[in-house]
N, C-alpha and C positions, 0 to 999 in steps of 0.2 A: 485617574487614568489607570494606574496599576495597583494591585493589592498584593502585598507581600504576606505570605503565611508561613514563612520558614523560620521565624524566630523561636527561641526555646519555649516560650509560653504556649505557642500554637502547635509545636511538633508532637505528633501522636506516638505511641509506642509501636515498635515493629510488630508485624503480624506473627502469629504463632505458627511458623513454618520452619521445619528442620532444613538443614543444608541439602540432604539428599532429595527432599521433596522439592526444594527450590531448583535444584539442578535438573530434575526431571521436567519441571515446568519450563525451564529455559530451553532445554533440548527439544521439547515438544513444540514450543513456539517457533524455534529456529527451523525445524524440519517442515512444519506446516506451512510457514510463509515461503520457504524454499520451494516446496512442491507447487504452490500457487503460481509463483513467478517463473518456475520452470515450464509449467503448462502454458502460461502467457507467452513466453519467449519462443517455445517450440512451435506453437500455432502461428505466430507471426512469421517465423522463418519458413515454415512449410507452406504458407499461403501462396507465395509467388512460385515456388519451385515444384510443389507436389500436388496440392489440393486442386488447383486449376485443371491440369491435364488429366489427373486420375479420377476426379469426381464430377468435373464439368467438361468432358472431352468434346462435346458437340458445339461448344461456344468458341468464339475467337479468343486468343490469349488475353486480350484486354477485358472482355466480358467475363471470362473464367476467373480472372484475378478479382474483379469486382464482386463476383458471386462468392468466392471463397472468403473475401474480407467481410462480405455481408453475413456469412455464417459466423465468422469471428465476432462481429458486432452483436449478433443475437445473444451471445453470452453476457454482454454488457447490459442488454435491455432487462434481463431478469435479475441482475445482481442487486439492484436496490430493493426489489421485491423479496428476494431471499434474505438480504441483510435485515430488512424490517421484521420479517416473520421470525427468523432465528434470533434476532435481537430481543424480541418480546419473550420468546421462550427462554432465552438466557437470563433475562431479568427476573423471570418468574420461577424457573426450575433449575437454574444453575448454568454456569459457563461451561463446565466440563462436558456435559452430555451433548451440548450443541457442537463443541469443537471436535468431538469424536465423530459426530454425524457429518459435519462439513468435510472433514478430512477423508472420510470414507467415500463421500460423493465425488470429490475431486479425483481421488485415486482411481476409482472404478471407471469414471468417464474418460480419464486420460489413457488408461490401459485399453479401454474399449476403442478409442480412436486408433491405437496401434494395431488392433485386431480387425478393424473394419474392412470388409470386402470393397472393392472399387466398383466404379460404374460399369466397367467391362464384365464384371462378374455377376452383379445383381441389379443392374440398371438404375432406375430412379430411386430405388430404395437406399442406395449408397449415400447420396447427398442428404436424403431425408434422415437417415440414422445419424449422419454427421451433425445435423442441426440439433437433433435430440440430445446427443452427447454433449454438445456445446452448451445447451440449455441447462443440463444437469450440472455440468462443470461450473457454469456461471452462478447458478442458484446457490451452490454450496460455497463458492468463493466469496459471495457477498457478505458472509459473516466471519470468514476465517481470519483475516488480518486484524480486524477490530477486536474479535474475540481473543486472539492470541495476545494482543496488547493489554486488554482488560485483565485477563487472568494473570498474566505475568507481572504487571505493575501492581495489581492488588495483592500479590503474594510476596513481592520484593521488600527488603528492608527499606525503611523510609528514606534514608540518606543515600540509597543506591538505586532508586527507581529509574533515574535517567539512564544509567548504565544498562539495567536490565531491559528497559523499554527499547533501547537501541538494538537489542538482540534480534528483534523482529526485522529491523532494517538489514541486519547482517544476513538473515535468512533470505530476504528478497535478493540481496547481492549474490548469495550462493546459488540461488536458482537460476538467475540470469547467466552467471559465469559457467555453471555446469552445462546448461542447455547450449550456450554458444560454443563451448569447446567441443561437446559431443557432435553438434551439427557440423562444425567446421571439419572435424576428422572424417565424418561420414560422407561429406561432399567430395572427398578424395577418391571415393569408389568410382568405378566406371558408371556412366549414366544409367545403363540398363539395370545394373545391380542396385544402384541407389533408388531408382524408381520402383523396382520390384519388391525389395525388402529392406534396404538400408535405412530409408526414412522412418520405418516403424520402430527401429531399435530404441531410440531415446524415449519414445512414448511407452514402450513396454518396460524399459528399465525403471520408469517412475514408480512401478509397483513396489520396487525394493524400498524406495524412500517412504512409500505409503505404509508398508508393513512395519518398518522400523519405527516410524512416527506413531503409528497406532499402538504398537507394543509399549511405547513409553507413555503415550497419552492416556491409555486406559489405567495406568498406575498413578497418574497425576492427581493430587489432592484438589478438592474443590476450593475455589477462592475463599480465603478467610473472611473477606468483606461480605461476600454473599452469605456465608454461613452465619455470620453475626446478625445480618439483616433477617435471615430466616428464623433464628432463635428469638429475635426481638419481636417478630410478627407472631410467633407461636405463644409468646408470653402475654400477648394482648387479647382483649375480647374481640369478637367478630366486628363490632361497631368501630372499635379503635383501630383495627388492622386494615380497614378499608382504605385503599389507596386511590388518589385522584386518577382519572382516566389519562391516557396518553395524550389526548387533545388538550386537557387542562395543563398537564405538565409541559407540553410543547409551547403553549402560550406563555407560561411562566419562564420558560427557558429560551424565549425568542432571542434575547441579546446574546446568550451563550452560543446559541445555534449559529447566528450570523457571524460572530467572531470566529468560531471554529471553522465555519465554511470558508471564510476568507483565508485562514491559515492553510486549510487543506487545498484550496485552489492555487495559492501561491506556490505550494510545494509540488502538487500533482501536475499542473500545467507544464512545468519545465521538463518533467519526465517524458511526457508524450511529445513535446516539441523536439527535445534533443534526441531521444532514442527512437522516435517515430518519424515525424515529418522531416527533421533536418538530415537524417541519414540519406533518404532518397533525394532531397533537394540538393545536397552537397554533391552527390555523385552526378546528378543531372546537369547542374549549372557549371561545375568546375571540371567535369570530366575525370574526377578522381576515382581510382579503383575502389570498389566497395570494401576491399580488404583493409584499406587504410583506415576507414571509419570504424570497422569492427575491431581492428587492432587497438585503436584509441579507446573504444568502449571497454575492451577487455583489460587494458592497462588501468583505466579508471576504476573498474570493478575491483581489481587487486588493491589499488590504493585505498578504496573504501573499506577494506577489511581492517585497515589500521586507523583510518580517520573516524569511522563511526563509533567504535567504543571509546575513543579518546574524547570526542565531543559529547557523547552521552555522559561520560564521567564528569566532564567539565560543567555540564548543565546541573549536575548534583552539587557543584560548588558555587557557581555564580547564578544559577537559575535557568529555566527553559527560555524565558523571554529574550535575554540578551544574546544567547547563542543563535536562536532562530532569526532574530533581527539582523545579526551580523551576516549570516549567509544570504538573507534576502537582499540586503544592501549590496553585498558582493555580486549577486546575480544581476542586479540592476546596473551596476557600474561596469561589469564585465561584458554585458550584452553587445555593445558597440565594438569594443576591441576584439571580441571573439569573431564578429562578422568580418572585420577588416583582415584578421588573420586568415580566415577561410577564403576570403576574396583573393588572396595572393596565389591560391592554387598549389601552394607548397605542401606536399604530403606530410612532412614532419610537423609543420605548424597546425595543419588540420587535425592530425591525430592528437596533438597536444591539447587543442581546444576541447575535443570530446573527452579526453582523459581528465581534464580539469573539471568539466561539468559533472562527469559521472563519478569522479572520486571526491568532489568537493560538495557543492550545495545540494545536489540531488539526493544522495543517501543520508546526508547529515541533517538536512531539514526534516526528512521523514523520521530519522532516528529520534530527534528531540520531540517531534510531533506525537510520537507514540505514547510517551509518558505525559506530555502536556495535556492532550485532549482527555485522557483518562482522568486526570486530576481536575480538569475544568468542570466536568459534569458531576452532579450528585449521584448517590448510590442507587436511587429508586429506579431510574430509567437509563442508567449509564450505558449499558450494552446497546440498547435500542438507538439512542442518540449517536453513539459512536459509529455503528454500522450505517445509519442514515446519512450522517455527515460524510463519511468516507466515500460511500457509493454515489451520493448526489454530487459531491465534489469531483469525483472521477468522471462522471458522465458530463457534467457541465464544463469543467476545465479541460479534462482529457479529450472530450469530444469537440468542444468549441475551438480551443487554441490551435490545433493543427488545421482545422477547416478555415478559420479566419486567416491564418498565415498562408495557406495554399491559395485562398481567394485573392489576397492582396498581391501575392507573387504573380498570379496569373494576369492580373490587371496591370501591375507595375513591374514589367519584366526587366531583366538585367540589373536588378538592384537588390542589395542585401538589407536595406533599412527596414522594409516591412517586417522581416523576421525579428530584427532587434526590437522593433516597436511592440510586437506581440509579446515577446519575452518580458519586456519592461512593464507592460500594462498588467499582465497576469501576476508578475512578481509584486506589483503594487497592491494587488488584492491581499497578498500575504503580508505585506508591510503594514497595511491598515489593520488587518485582523490582529497581528502580533502587537502592534503599537497600543491598541486599545484593550487588549486582553490582559487579565490579571496574571501576576506571577503566582504559580501554584506549588512551587517546590516545598515539600514538607507538609502539604495539606493532609488533613484527616480524611481518608477515603470513605469512611463510614458515614460521613455527613450527607444528609439527604438533599441539602440545598446545593446549587451550583456555586462555583468559586466567585462569580461576579456578585453574589449575594453575601459574600463573607465580610465585606468592609465593616458594616455596622456591628455584626456579631463579634468580629475580631476586636474592634474598639471597645465594645462593652465588656468583653472578657478580660482584656488587658486592664481596663479601669478597675474591674472587680479584684483582680490579683494585686494591683498596686495599692488598693485600699486596705 
Protein backbone atom coordinates (compact mmCIF):
# COMPACT_ATOMS: atom_id res chain seq x y z
CA UNK A 1 0.00 0.00 0.00
CA UNK A 2 2.55 2.58 1.08
CA UNK A 3 6.26 2.76 0.60
CA UNK A 4 8.43 4.47 3.16
CA UNK A 5 11.64 6.02 1.91
CA UNK A 6 12.61 8.07 4.92
CA UNK A 7 14.87 5.64 6.78
CA UNK A 8 18.60 6.42 7.20
CA UNK A 9 19.62 3.99 4.45
CA UNK A 10 17.49 5.77 1.86
CA UNK A 11 17.97 9.41 2.94
CA UNK A 12 20.06 11.31 0.34
CA UNK A 13 22.44 14.19 1.13
CA UNK A 14 21.14 17.75 1.17
CA UNK A 15 21.41 19.70 -2.10
CA UNK A 16 24.39 22.01 -2.54
CA UNK A 17 22.49 25.24 -1.90
CA UNK A 18 23.63 28.04 0.43
CA UNK A 19 21.26 29.69 2.90
CA UNK A 20 21.05 32.97 0.91
CA UNK A 21 20.28 31.00 -2.28
CA UNK A 22 17.59 29.00 -0.50
CA UNK A 23 16.15 32.18 0.99
CA UNK A 24 15.90 33.77 -2.48
CA UNK A 25 14.19 30.65 -3.83
CA UNK A 26 11.70 30.75 -0.95
CA UNK A 27 10.84 34.43 -1.44
CA UNK A 28 10.60 33.94 -5.19
CA UNK A 29 8.11 31.08 -4.79
CA UNK A 30 6.11 32.96 -2.15
CA UNK A 31 5.76 36.11 -4.26
CA UNK A 32 5.05 34.23 -7.50
CA UNK A 33 2.23 32.16 -6.00
CA UNK A 34 0.97 35.28 -4.21
CA UNK A 35 0.74 37.14 -7.53
CA UNK A 36 -1.13 34.27 -9.19
CA UNK A 37 -3.78 34.07 -6.47
CA UNK A 38 -4.02 37.83 -6.21
CA UNK A 39 -4.89 37.86 -9.93
CA UNK A 40 -7.38 35.02 -9.44
CA UNK A 41 -9.11 36.74 -6.51
CA UNK A 42 -9.19 40.20 -8.08
CA UNK A 43 -10.80 38.97 -11.27
CA UNK A 44 -13.38 36.96 -9.32
CA UNK A 45 -14.29 40.00 -7.22
CA UNK A 46 -14.36 42.34 -10.24
CA UNK A 47 -16.54 40.06 -12.38
CA UNK A 48 -19.79 40.93 -10.64
CA UNK A 49 -19.21 44.60 -9.82
CA UNK A 50 -17.02 45.96 -12.61
CA UNK A 51 -16.48 43.92 -15.76
CA UNK A 52 -20.17 43.42 -16.48
CA UNK A 53 -21.22 47.10 -16.60
CA UNK A 54 -17.92 48.45 -17.98
CA UNK A 55 -17.10 45.86 -20.66
CA UNK A 56 -20.55 44.42 -21.50
CA UNK A 57 -22.86 47.44 -20.99
CA UNK A 58 -25.36 46.49 -23.71
CA UNK A 59 -26.33 43.26 -21.96
CA UNK A 60 -28.69 42.63 -19.08
CA UNK A 61 -26.94 42.38 -15.68
CA UNK A 62 -27.32 38.59 -15.69
CA UNK A 63 -25.91 38.18 -19.21
CA UNK A 64 -23.09 40.65 -18.46
CA UNK A 65 -22.13 38.62 -15.39
CA UNK A 66 -22.14 35.41 -17.41
CA UNK A 67 -20.01 37.08 -20.10
CA UNK A 68 -17.45 38.36 -17.59
CA UNK A 69 -17.27 34.93 -15.94
CA UNK A 70 -16.86 33.42 -19.40
CA UNK A 71 -13.83 35.64 -19.97
CA UNK A 72 -12.56 34.49 -16.58
CA UNK A 73 -13.05 30.87 -17.64
CA UNK A 74 -11.04 31.42 -20.83
CA UNK A 75 -7.93 31.70 -18.69
CA UNK A 76 -8.60 28.25 -17.26
CA UNK A 77 -8.97 26.75 -20.74
CA UNK A 78 -5.37 27.61 -21.67
CA UNK A 79 -3.83 26.80 -18.28
CA UNK A 80 -3.32 23.07 -19.03
CA UNK A 81 -1.82 23.98 -22.42
CA UNK A 82 0.56 26.50 -20.89
CA UNK A 83 1.36 24.09 -18.08
CA UNK A 84 2.26 21.27 -20.46
CA UNK A 85 4.37 23.43 -22.80
CA UNK A 86 6.25 25.20 -20.02
CA UNK A 87 6.59 21.93 -18.11
CA UNK A 88 8.35 20.36 -21.08
CA UNK A 89 10.63 23.39 -21.37
CA UNK A 90 11.33 23.24 -17.63
CA UNK A 91 12.32 19.57 -17.78
CA UNK A 92 14.60 20.17 -20.76
CA UNK A 93 16.09 23.63 -20.19
CA UNK A 94 15.62 24.30 -16.48
CA UNK A 95 13.04 25.47 -13.96
CA UNK A 96 14.44 28.98 -13.52
CA UNK A 97 13.96 30.31 -17.06
CA UNK A 98 10.37 29.07 -17.12
CA UNK A 99 9.51 30.71 -13.80
CA UNK A 100 10.95 34.05 -14.93
CA UNK A 101 8.82 33.84 -18.09
CA UNK A 102 5.58 32.84 -16.34
CA UNK A 103 5.95 35.56 -13.71
CA UNK A 104 6.51 38.19 -16.42
CA UNK A 105 3.44 37.02 -18.35
CA UNK A 106 1.17 37.11 -15.31
CA UNK A 107 2.44 40.49 -14.15
CA UNK A 108 2.14 42.18 -17.56
CA UNK A 109 -1.36 40.77 -18.13
CA UNK A 110 -2.61 41.84 -14.70
CA UNK A 111 -1.25 45.36 -15.10
CA UNK A 112 -2.73 45.43 -18.60
CA UNK A 113 -6.21 44.76 -17.20
CA UNK A 114 -5.76 47.74 -14.87
CA UNK A 115 -4.89 49.97 -17.86
CA UNK A 116 -7.56 48.63 -20.21
CA UNK A 117 -10.00 51.15 -21.76
CA UNK A 118 -13.68 50.35 -21.28
CA UNK A 119 -16.41 49.60 -23.82
CA UNK A 120 -17.50 53.25 -23.71
CA UNK A 121 -14.01 54.29 -24.86
CA UNK A 122 -13.04 51.74 -27.54
CA UNK A 123 -16.18 49.68 -28.13
CA UNK A 124 -15.96 45.93 -28.77
CA UNK A 125 -12.16 46.05 -28.61
CA UNK A 126 -12.43 46.41 -24.82
CA UNK A 127 -13.86 42.92 -24.13
CA UNK A 128 -11.65 41.50 -26.91
CA UNK A 129 -8.49 42.82 -25.22
CA UNK A 130 -9.81 41.60 -21.87
CA UNK A 131 -10.04 38.07 -23.28
CA UNK A 132 -6.50 38.31 -24.71
CA UNK A 133 -5.07 39.45 -21.38
CA UNK A 134 -6.87 36.66 -19.53
CA UNK A 135 -5.46 34.12 -22.01
CA UNK A 136 -1.92 35.44 -21.47
CA UNK A 137 -2.48 35.41 -17.72
CA UNK A 138 -3.81 31.84 -17.75
CA UNK A 139 -1.12 30.53 -20.09
CA UNK A 140 1.60 31.75 -17.73
CA UNK A 141 -0.21 30.72 -14.56
CA UNK A 142 -0.45 27.15 -15.84
CA UNK A 143 3.18 26.50 -14.88
CA UNK A 144 3.74 28.94 -12.00
CA UNK A 145 2.55 27.05 -8.91
CA UNK A 146 3.90 23.67 -10.01
CA UNK A 147 7.22 25.22 -11.04
CA UNK A 148 7.56 27.13 -7.77
CA UNK A 149 6.97 23.89 -5.86
CA UNK A 150 9.45 21.91 -7.98
CA UNK A 151 12.26 24.48 -7.76
CA UNK A 152 11.82 25.11 -4.03
CA UNK A 153 11.44 21.48 -2.93
CA UNK A 154 14.36 20.38 -5.13
CA UNK A 155 16.51 23.10 -3.50
CA UNK A 156 15.43 22.52 0.12
CA UNK A 157 17.25 20.43 2.75
CA UNK A 158 15.92 16.86 2.70
CA UNK A 159 14.51 17.00 6.23
CA UNK A 160 12.78 20.37 5.65
CA UNK A 161 11.14 19.84 2.27
CA UNK A 162 7.65 19.78 3.78
CA UNK A 163 8.18 23.15 5.45
CA UNK A 164 9.63 24.76 2.32
CA UNK A 165 6.96 23.22 0.09
CA UNK A 166 4.34 24.81 2.34
CA UNK A 167 5.76 28.25 1.48
CA UNK A 168 3.97 28.04 -1.88
CA UNK A 169 0.67 27.63 0.00
CA UNK A 170 1.63 30.61 2.17
CA UNK A 171 1.98 32.60 -1.04
CA UNK A 172 -1.50 31.68 -2.24
CA UNK A 173 -2.81 32.69 1.20
CA UNK A 174 -1.05 36.05 0.93
CA UNK A 175 -2.45 36.74 -2.54
CA UNK A 176 -6.03 36.02 -1.49
CA UNK A 177 -5.67 38.10 1.68
CA UNK A 178 -4.11 41.13 -0.01
CA UNK A 179 -6.62 41.14 -2.86
CA UNK A 180 -9.58 40.83 -0.49
CA UNK A 181 -8.36 43.59 1.83
CA UNK A 182 -7.55 45.97 -1.04
CA UNK A 183 -10.86 45.33 -2.75
CA UNK A 184 -12.84 45.76 0.48
CA UNK A 185 -11.18 49.11 1.16
CA UNK A 186 -11.75 50.37 -2.39
CA UNK A 187 -15.45 49.47 -2.33
CA UNK A 188 -15.80 52.14 0.39
CA UNK A 189 -15.27 54.76 -2.34
CA UNK A 190 -18.32 56.46 -3.87
CA UNK A 191 -19.74 54.30 -6.67
CA UNK A 192 -18.73 56.73 -9.44
CA UNK A 193 -15.12 56.90 -8.22
CA UNK A 194 -14.93 53.14 -7.77
CA UNK A 195 -16.19 52.42 -11.29
CA UNK A 196 -14.11 55.15 -12.95
CA UNK A 197 -10.70 54.48 -11.36
CA UNK A 198 -10.91 52.72 -7.98
CA UNK A 199 -11.23 49.19 -9.35
CA UNK A 200 -8.01 49.64 -11.36
CA UNK A 201 -5.80 50.31 -8.32
CA UNK A 202 -5.22 46.71 -7.12
CA UNK A 203 -4.54 45.50 -10.68
CA UNK A 204 -1.95 48.25 -11.14
CA UNK A 205 -0.39 47.67 -7.71
CA UNK A 206 0.33 44.07 -8.70
CA UNK A 207 3.21 45.40 -10.81
CA UNK A 208 5.08 46.12 -7.56
CA UNK A 209 4.83 42.46 -6.57
CA UNK A 210 5.91 41.49 -10.08
CA UNK A 211 9.02 43.70 -10.08
CA UNK A 212 10.09 42.59 -6.59
CA UNK A 213 9.52 38.92 -7.45
CA UNK A 214 11.42 39.27 -10.74
CA UNK A 215 14.32 41.04 -9.04
CA UNK A 216 14.62 38.07 -6.67
CA UNK A 217 13.83 35.35 -9.21
CA UNK A 218 16.51 36.45 -11.69
CA UNK A 219 19.06 35.85 -8.92
CA UNK A 220 17.69 32.43 -7.94
CA UNK A 221 20.01 29.51 -8.58
CA UNK A 222 18.85 26.73 -10.89
CA UNK A 223 17.52 23.59 -9.19
CA UNK A 224 20.45 21.38 -8.11
CA UNK A 225 18.43 18.32 -9.13
CA UNK A 226 18.11 19.66 -12.67
CA UNK A 227 21.79 20.66 -12.76
CA UNK A 228 22.83 17.16 -11.70
CA UNK A 229 20.62 15.60 -14.36
CA UNK A 230 22.09 18.00 -16.94
CA UNK A 231 25.65 17.06 -15.97
CA UNK A 232 24.74 13.38 -16.07
CA UNK A 233 23.37 13.76 -19.59
CA UNK A 234 26.46 15.69 -20.71
CA UNK A 235 28.71 12.86 -19.52
CA UNK A 236 26.86 10.27 -21.59
CA UNK A 237 27.09 9.53 -25.29
CA UNK A 238 24.30 10.60 -27.65
CA UNK A 239 22.88 7.07 -27.67
CA UNK A 240 22.98 6.78 -23.89
CA UNK A 241 21.43 10.18 -23.24
CA UNK A 242 18.36 9.56 -25.40
CA UNK A 243 15.32 9.81 -23.16
CA UNK A 244 12.01 8.02 -23.66
CA UNK A 245 9.25 10.17 -25.12
CA UNK A 246 6.70 11.85 -22.89
CA UNK A 247 4.09 9.33 -24.09
CA UNK A 248 6.27 6.41 -23.03
CA UNK A 249 6.93 8.08 -19.68
CA UNK A 250 3.21 8.78 -19.28
CA UNK A 251 2.39 5.10 -19.76
CA UNK A 252 5.04 4.15 -17.21
CA UNK A 253 3.71 6.74 -14.78
CA UNK A 254 -0.01 5.93 -15.14
CA UNK A 255 -0.33 4.77 -11.54
CA UNK A 256 1.54 7.80 -10.18
CA UNK A 257 -0.55 10.07 -12.39
CA UNK A 258 -3.88 8.67 -11.17
CA UNK A 259 -2.84 8.75 -7.51
CA UNK A 260 -1.60 12.33 -7.82
CA UNK A 261 -4.78 13.32 -9.67
CA UNK A 262 -6.88 11.93 -6.82
CA UNK A 263 -4.83 13.86 -4.28
CA UNK A 264 -5.14 17.06 -6.32
CA UNK A 265 -8.90 16.67 -6.85
CA UNK A 266 -9.49 16.08 -3.14
CA UNK A 267 -7.68 19.27 -2.26
CA UNK A 268 -8.70 21.54 -5.14
CA UNK A 269 -12.42 20.75 -5.25
CA UNK A 270 -12.88 22.04 -1.71
CA UNK A 271 -11.20 25.34 -2.63
CA UNK A 272 -13.67 26.03 -5.45
CA UNK A 273 -16.66 24.75 -3.49
CA UNK A 274 -15.98 26.75 -0.33
CA UNK A 275 -14.48 29.95 -1.77
CA UNK A 276 -16.57 29.92 -4.93
CA UNK A 277 -19.93 28.17 -4.95
CA UNK A 278 -20.70 28.24 -1.21
CA UNK A 279 -20.18 32.00 -0.94
CA UNK A 280 -23.07 32.81 -3.29
CA UNK A 281 -25.15 29.85 -2.11
CA UNK A 282 -24.99 30.88 1.56
CA UNK A 283 -25.86 34.51 0.80
CA UNK A 284 -28.79 33.45 -1.40
CA UNK A 285 -30.28 30.69 0.75
CA UNK A 286 -29.84 32.15 4.23
CA UNK A 287 -30.08 35.86 3.42
CA UNK A 288 -26.75 36.40 5.16
CA UNK A 289 -24.85 39.54 4.23
CA UNK A 290 -21.86 38.78 2.01
CA UNK A 291 -19.59 40.62 4.45
CA UNK A 292 -20.16 37.79 6.96
CA UNK A 293 -18.74 35.26 4.50
CA UNK A 294 -15.80 37.43 3.44
CA UNK A 295 -15.01 38.11 7.10
CA UNK A 296 -14.93 34.37 7.77
CA UNK A 297 -12.65 33.84 4.76
CA UNK A 298 -10.29 36.62 5.88
CA UNK A 299 -10.12 35.20 9.43
CA UNK A 300 -9.41 31.75 8.01
CA UNK A 301 -6.69 33.18 5.79
CA UNK A 302 -4.99 34.75 8.82
CA UNK A 303 -5.24 31.42 10.69
CA UNK A 304 -3.65 29.75 7.67
CA UNK A 305 -0.46 31.81 8.12
CA UNK A 306 0.09 29.88 11.37
CA UNK A 307 -1.25 26.45 10.45
CA UNK A 308 0.40 26.01 7.04
CA UNK A 309 4.05 26.16 8.21
CA UNK A 310 3.18 24.11 11.31
CA UNK A 311 1.69 21.22 9.36
CA UNK A 312 4.36 21.51 6.66
CA UNK A 313 6.96 21.03 9.37
CA UNK A 314 4.91 18.22 10.91
CA UNK A 315 4.94 16.40 7.55
CA UNK A 316 8.75 16.47 7.76
CA UNK A 317 8.51 14.52 11.02
CA UNK A 318 5.62 12.09 10.48
CA UNK A 319 5.35 12.05 6.67
CA UNK A 320 3.20 13.68 3.98
CA UNK A 321 0.67 10.86 3.85
CA UNK A 322 -0.67 10.91 7.45
CA UNK A 323 -1.02 14.71 7.52
CA UNK A 324 -2.89 14.82 4.20
CA UNK A 325 -5.09 11.87 5.20
CA UNK A 326 -5.97 13.53 8.51
CA UNK A 327 -7.21 16.70 6.81
CA UNK A 328 -9.10 14.70 4.19
CA UNK A 329 -10.90 12.71 6.89
CA UNK A 330 -11.62 15.95 8.78
CA UNK A 331 -13.15 17.48 5.66
CA UNK A 332 -15.41 14.44 5.19
CA UNK A 333 -16.50 14.41 8.85
CA UNK A 334 -17.01 18.19 9.02
CA UNK A 335 -19.12 18.47 5.85
CA UNK A 336 -22.49 17.67 7.46
CA UNK A 337 -21.92 19.63 10.71
CA UNK A 338 -20.78 22.60 8.61
CA UNK A 339 -24.01 22.56 6.61
CA UNK A 340 -26.08 22.29 9.80
CA UNK A 341 -24.29 25.32 11.24
CA UNK A 342 -24.87 27.29 8.03
CA UNK A 343 -28.53 26.26 8.06
CA UNK A 344 -29.03 28.06 11.39
CA UNK A 345 -28.56 31.39 9.62
CA UNK A 346 -26.49 32.62 12.56
CA UNK A 347 -23.85 35.03 11.16
CA UNK A 348 -21.23 34.12 13.77
CA UNK A 349 -21.59 30.38 13.13
CA UNK A 350 -21.52 30.89 9.36
CA UNK A 351 -18.33 32.97 9.60
CA UNK A 352 -16.81 30.26 11.82
CA UNK A 353 -17.57 27.56 9.23
CA UNK A 354 -15.74 29.48 6.50
CA UNK A 355 -12.86 30.33 8.87
CA UNK A 356 -12.44 26.64 9.78
CA UNK A 357 -12.39 25.51 6.15
CA UNK A 358 -10.12 28.32 4.94
CA UNK A 359 -7.73 28.09 7.89
CA UNK A 360 -7.78 24.29 8.20
CA UNK A 361 -8.04 21.70 5.41
CA UNK A 362 -7.91 24.01 2.37
CA UNK A 363 -4.42 25.56 2.73
CA UNK A 364 -2.87 22.70 4.67
CA UNK A 365 -3.81 19.98 2.20
CA UNK A 366 -2.24 22.10 -0.52
CA UNK A 367 0.81 22.86 1.63
CA UNK A 368 1.55 19.15 2.10
CA UNK A 369 0.64 18.37 -1.52
CA UNK A 370 3.32 20.77 -2.77
CA UNK A 371 6.19 18.64 -1.48
CA UNK A 372 4.41 15.27 -1.80
CA UNK A 373 3.77 15.48 -5.55
CA UNK A 374 7.30 16.73 -6.26
CA UNK A 375 8.67 13.69 -4.42
CA UNK A 376 6.15 11.35 -6.03
CA UNK A 377 7.48 11.80 -9.59
CA UNK A 378 10.89 10.93 -11.02
CA UNK A 379 13.31 13.62 -12.15
CA UNK A 380 13.03 13.05 -15.93
CA UNK A 381 9.55 14.52 -16.47
CA UNK A 382 8.75 15.86 -12.99
CA UNK A 383 7.87 19.42 -14.03
CA UNK A 384 5.69 18.27 -16.95
CA UNK A 385 3.74 15.80 -14.83
CA UNK A 386 3.36 18.31 -11.98
CA UNK A 387 1.88 21.00 -14.22
CA UNK A 388 -0.37 18.50 -16.00
CA UNK A 389 -1.68 17.05 -12.74
CA UNK A 390 -2.31 20.43 -11.16
CA UNK A 391 -4.09 21.93 -14.16
CA UNK A 392 -6.15 18.88 -15.15
CA UNK A 393 -7.08 18.46 -11.50
CA UNK A 394 -8.11 22.12 -11.32
CA UNK A 395 -10.24 21.92 -14.46
CA UNK A 396 -11.91 18.64 -13.49
CA UNK A 397 -12.49 19.21 -9.78
CA UNK A 398 -12.59 23.01 -9.73
CA UNK A 399 -14.91 23.02 -12.75
CA UNK A 400 -17.10 20.03 -11.96
CA UNK A 401 -17.58 20.31 -8.20
CA UNK A 402 -19.34 23.73 -8.22
CA UNK A 403 -21.41 22.79 -11.30
CA UNK A 404 -22.58 19.51 -9.75
CA UNK A 405 -23.39 21.26 -6.47
CA UNK A 406 -25.30 24.03 -8.28
CA UNK A 407 -27.22 21.48 -10.36
CA UNK A 408 -28.24 19.43 -7.32
CA UNK A 409 -29.27 22.52 -5.36
CA UNK A 410 -31.36 23.70 -8.32
CA UNK A 411 -33.22 20.36 -8.43
CA UNK A 412 -33.39 19.73 -4.69
CA UNK A 413 -34.23 23.17 -3.34
CA UNK A 414 -34.31 24.23 0.31
CA UNK A 415 -31.82 21.57 1.33
CA UNK A 416 -28.18 21.64 2.32
CA UNK A 417 -27.38 17.96 1.93
CA UNK A 418 -26.47 18.10 -1.82
CA UNK A 419 -23.61 20.47 -0.96
CA UNK A 420 -22.41 18.17 1.82
CA UNK A 421 -22.57 15.16 -0.51
CA UNK A 422 -20.45 16.88 -3.18
CA UNK A 423 -17.88 17.92 -0.56
CA UNK A 424 -17.69 14.34 0.74
CA UNK A 425 -17.52 12.72 -2.71
CA UNK A 426 -14.64 14.85 -3.96
CA UNK A 427 -12.84 14.56 -0.62
CA UNK A 428 -13.21 10.82 -1.14
CA UNK A 429 -11.11 11.13 -4.31
CA UNK A 430 -8.37 12.68 -2.20
CA UNK A 431 -8.76 9.99 0.44
CA UNK A 432 -8.33 7.19 -2.12
CA UNK A 433 -5.35 8.87 -3.77
CA UNK A 434 -3.64 9.50 -0.44
CA UNK A 435 -4.42 6.03 0.94
CA UNK A 436 -2.82 4.20 -1.98
CA UNK A 437 0.02 6.67 -2.62
CA UNK A 438 3.46 5.89 -1.17
CA UNK A 439 5.09 7.89 1.59
CA UNK A 440 7.85 9.98 -0.01
CA UNK A 441 9.46 11.85 2.90
CA UNK A 442 13.23 11.74 2.48
CA UNK A 443 13.16 10.39 -1.08
CA UNK A 444 16.13 11.00 -3.40
CA UNK A 445 14.82 13.55 -5.93
CA UNK A 446 17.54 12.74 -8.46
CA UNK A 447 15.96 9.30 -8.96
CA UNK A 448 14.47 9.00 -12.44
CA UNK A 449 11.80 6.46 -11.43
CA UNK A 450 8.55 7.44 -9.70
CA UNK A 451 8.08 6.77 -5.99
CA UNK A 452 5.57 3.99 -6.68
CA UNK A 453 8.45 2.07 -8.29
CA UNK A 454 10.69 2.43 -5.24
CA UNK A 455 9.49 -0.64 -3.31
CA UNK A 456 11.59 -3.31 -5.06
CA UNK A 457 14.60 -1.01 -5.40
CA UNK A 458 14.36 -0.04 -1.72
CA UNK A 459 14.15 -3.67 -0.59
CA UNK A 460 17.11 -4.68 -2.77
CA UNK A 461 19.23 -1.78 -1.55
CA UNK A 462 18.42 -2.49 2.10
CA UNK A 463 19.29 -6.17 1.65
CA UNK A 464 22.60 -5.23 0.05
CA UNK A 465 23.49 -2.95 2.97
CA UNK A 466 22.53 -5.61 5.52
CA UNK A 467 24.72 -8.19 3.75
